[in-house]
N, C-alpha and C positions, 0 to 999 in steps of 0.2 A: 504494500500500500504506500503510495507516494505521500510526501508531507502534505501536499494540497488536499488529497483525498482523505488523509487522516484528520486534518482540521475540519473538513466538511462533515466527516463521520461523527466527530466529537460534538460539533455544532448541532447535528441532527439528534444525537442522543440527548443533549441537554434540552432540546425543544426551544431554543432561543428564537425569538421572532425578530425579523428585520423591520417589522412594522412597529410604530409607536402611536400612542393615542393622546394627542394634545387635549387639554381641557377646553371648555368653552371660554373664549376670551371675552371679558366684559367690554361693553361698548366704550370706545374712546381710549382703550389701551393698545399697546403694541402687539403685533403678531410675531411670534418667535419661530425661528427655524431650528429643526432638529436633525442632526446627522444620523448616519447609519451606525448601529451598534456593532462594535468590532471585538471579537474575542482576542485577548492579548496573552493569555496563558495557554500552554499546551500540557497541562498537568496529566490528564488522563485519570487522575485520582482526586485529590482535594487541594484547591487553591483558595485562600481565605484572607480576609482582613487587609485589603489593599490600601496603600497610602500613595498619594500623588505629590509631585513637586514640579513646578514649571519654571523655565528659564526663558531667555530671549528667543531661542530657536529650538528648544527641545522640551519634551515632557518625560519625566521619569516615574516609573511605577515600581513599588516593592510590595511583596506579600509573603505569607508563609505557605508552604507547599509540602504535601505528603507524598509526592511521587517517588521519593527515594526510600520510602519505608518508615520514615519518621519526619516530623516537621522541620523544614529548613527554610531559610530566607532566600528569596529570589528577586532579581532585578531585571527590568526590561525598559529600554528607551523607546520612545515614540517620536515620529517626525511631526512637523507642524500641522500635518493633516490628520494626526491621530493614528497613523499606521505604524505597526511595529518597525523599528529601525534597527535591525540586527537581531541576534539570538537572545534568548533568556539566559541569564547568568546566575548560577548558584553561588551565593555569597558565604554561606556557612556549610561546614562539612565536618561534622563530628558526631559523637554519640549522644550529645545533648539534644533536647527538644526545643526548637526555637520558634517563638511566637511574636505576633503583633509588631510588625515592622513599622517604623516611622521614618520617612525619607525627606532629605533636603539637599540642595545643590550648593557646592562650594568650589570656587576656582576651576570650573569646568569638570568637576568630579562630583561624586555623591557621598553623603554621609547617611548612615542608617543606624537607628537605635532599635533595639528589640530586647526581649528577655529570654533566657534559657532556663529550662528545667533539667536538673541533674538527676541521675538514677535514684539518688536518695531523697528526691522531692524538693531539694533546695532550689530557690529561684535566684537568678543573677541578671541584673540589668546591664546591657552592653551597648557600646557605640563603636562604630568603625567607619573607615573611609576607603573607598574604592575608586578606581578609574572607571570610565563609562564602559569599558570592555570587561569589567569584572575582576580586574587585577587588584588584589588587596594591598592597601598601603599600611594600615594598622588597625588594631582592635583593642579597646580598653574597657575594663569593668568600670562602672560608674560609681559604685559604692566602695568605700574603704572599710565598711563595717561587716558584721557577720550575720546580719539578718537577711530575710528574703526581700529581694529588690525586683520590682516588676513594672510593667506598663510605662516604659520610658518614652520621652518625647525629645526631639532635637530641633533647634531653630538656629539657623546660621545668621550671623551678623558680621559681614565683611570677612575677615580671616579668623574669626573665632566663633564658638558655638555655645549656646545655652542648652543645658540638658536638665531635665526634671523627671522624677520617677516616684513611685510609691514604694515604701519600705516598711517592713515589720521588724522590730528588734527582737532579741531573744526572749524578751518578756511578753511578746505579742502586741506591743504598742505600735500602731500603724501611723505613719506620717508621710507628708509630701516633702521630698528632698530635692536639692538642686545643686549644680555646680557649673562653672564655665571652663571650657577647654580651648586651647588654641588649635590652629589648623593641623598641627602635627599630632594632636591628641594629648598634648601635655597639659597638666592642670594649670589653670589660671587662678582658680579658687579651690579651696577644700570643700567637700560635701557639706551643705548647710541645711539644717532642718527648717522648713518654711512654715509648716502648719500641721496640726493634728488631723488625721483622717480616721478611717475605720475599716472594719472587715468587709463592709459592703462597698468600699471605694475601689472600683475596678476601671475607672476611666479618668483621665485628665487630659487637658489640652493647653498649649502655651503659644504665645505670640509675643512679638516685640513691638513697641511703639517707636515713633520717629526719633525719640531721644535715647533709644537703646534700653529702656526699662522693660523688663519681662513681666507679662501678665499671665497668670496661671489660673485656670478654672477647673474645679472638680466638684464632686458631690460626696457628702459624708453625713453620717449621723453623729454629730459632735454637739452635745448639749441641746439636741433637738429631738422631737418625737419621731421623726422619720428623716430619711436622707434629704438634705437641702443643698443648694448651690453655694459655693464659696469662691472668693477671688483672692489671690495673693498678687500684689505688685511688689517687685523686688529688683534691687540692684545689689551688687556684692556688698555684704555686710548690713544691708537694710531691707526690711520687708514690712508691708502693711497687709493685714488680713481683714476681709469683710465678708459677712454673710449676705447673699444676694436675694434669696427667697425667704418668705415668711415661714415661721415655725408653725405650720398649719396642720401638721399630722399627716400630710399626703406627700408621697415621695416625689422629689424633683431629681431627675437623673441625667447623666451623660451630657454635660454641657460642652459646647464648642464656641469659641470666641474668635472674631476677626476684627481688626482695627483698620481704619482708613483715615489718616490725619487725625482730626479731633473727634471722630465718630466711632462708635462701637456697634457691633451686631453680635448678639448672643442668642444661641438656640439650644433647646434641650427638650426632653419629654417630661410631662408632669401628670400626676394622677389626681389633681385637685378637682376635676370634674367627673370623677368616678371611672375614668378610663385613661389609658395612656394616650395623651395628645401632644402634638408639637407646639411649642411656644417660641416667640421671637421677641427680643428686646432690640430696638434700633433707635439710637438717640445719641446725643453728645456723650462721649466716653466719661466726661467729668461727672455725669450723673449716675454712673453705673454703681459706684460703691454705696450709694444711698439705697440701693435695692432696685428690683426690676419692675415693681408694680406701676410706677408712673408712666412707663412706656411699654407696656406689655401687650402683645398681640397673640391671640390664639390662631394658629395656622391651620390645624386640622379639626374636623368634627365628624368623625366616622365611627361606625359601630365596632370596628376592629382596632387593635392596638397600633399606634403610630410610634415609631422608635427610630433610633440610629440617625438622628438629624445632625447635619454638618452645614457650615455656612462659609461664604466667601464674599468679598467685595470685588466689583469691577467698576471702577470710576464711581458713578453715583447710583449703582444698582447693587442690591444685596441678593445673592442667590442662596436658596436653602434647598437641600436635598434630604430625603428621608425614605425609610421603608414603612409600608402600611399593610396591615393584614386584614383590611376591611372585607375582603371576599374569602376569608380563611386561607388566603394564599398571599404571601408577602410580595409586594411589587414596589418598584422605586418610583418616587414622585419628585417633581421639581417645581419651584415657584420663585418668582423674582418680586422684589419689593423696592420701594423708594427709600431714601435715607432715613425717613421717619417711620418705616415699617408698614407703609400702606401698600397693599398688593398692586402690582402692575399687570397682573394676569391671574386667571384661575389656576389652581394646582394642575399640573400636567402629569399624566401617568405615562412613564417612559417605557414600562415593560408590560407585557401581556403574554405570559407563557406558563408552562407547566412546572417550571422550577421556581424556587424561592429566591427572590431578588433582594439582597441583603446589604445593609450598611454602606451606603455610597460615600465615597470621598468626592470633594468638589473643590475646584480651583479656578481662578479667572484665566481666560485665554482669548486673545483677540477681542472681538466685540461681545463675547459671551462667556460660557463656562464649560470646562471639561469635567466629566464625572467618570468614576470607575466603581465597580462593586463586584460581588461574587454571585454567580448563579448556582444555587445549591439544589442537587437532586434529593428532595426531601425523603423519598423512600429508602435512600441508601445512606442516610446520615449515620456516622459511627461515633466513637468517643472523641474526646478532644485531642488524643494522641494520634490515633490511626486516621481519623477523619472519615468522610464519606466520599462523595463525588461532587466536585464543584470546579468551576472555571471563573477567571477574572474577565470582565468585559468593560468596554470603554465607549463613551459617547461624547459628542460635542453638542451643546445647546446654545443657540444664539439668544 
């Protein structure tokens, strides 16, 4: 079977549709263009949890993949049209189980953060740098401590990088930690404890503002009745922590934050209305630390759970992507908003297939946005180590 026939065969097995289903666009709003969905992994087994990074002339994607019998981190570059530009590159190659890649670009190369699970169950947050052809420059552990470290994120600022992760110490106390490294992976700062977290904290996201200050968002049940959203603003040796959502007894989970000049966009899913629904805060960033209620917008209102929301800015547009299980089948949706969180269009359903379309990454590109997610064959889902059958797909939305 040729590579081309093999790709077509995998595509057919997954049931991926080349058709997309735009929502009804309100009168007076723009009509957006949607590109063709492209499969960018050739796992044949399980490819999950994709991360995207965009540069001036290239797009980079990283994910974890079980094609080698255990989870490993993979990299692939895409050209400006969103087509694969070269082969997939396996970045990790050991007996450890590698999960949840986060990618950024630095000096024409890539940096990726992820965490490993050792045979004894210990977790270790890592960051490394590779050339675009998959040649390893270096790999460093992020923590100097002996606790479990997981869910790392990396954000590049010139020739250095900000890394943040979740770590539990030997007493089981969970916190958010961070440090700065230079482009060679050498420490600029020591690991610093930013804020307490909890056993249910399994997600954090970070970005930098125009002054180089890091903004980190996460959810945690810390002196609250349920998980709520928290923000840490930090520079080396300094941090400010604020709770963003009210202690209302309903879980607020999995926040993502994007900054554009003096404005912020924050999205997450919340159970305050009796169901998991997507919410958006879009307003001047100076008002974020006072809480999200003053500029809160409910994005979804469906009978199924809405989850896995991510956000990006492109000029004066905010793009939000998420998964929704309203028809007992998870599909990916996208909607754009103005800087104050007002919808520019109705939500658009980007997938309509027999597989579960899960957890989209979204980044600005050209006049629109690029998205990637995994298409999961629900009937063949396995455990977190072996995985089921899933592939990574990519699309451009104008």
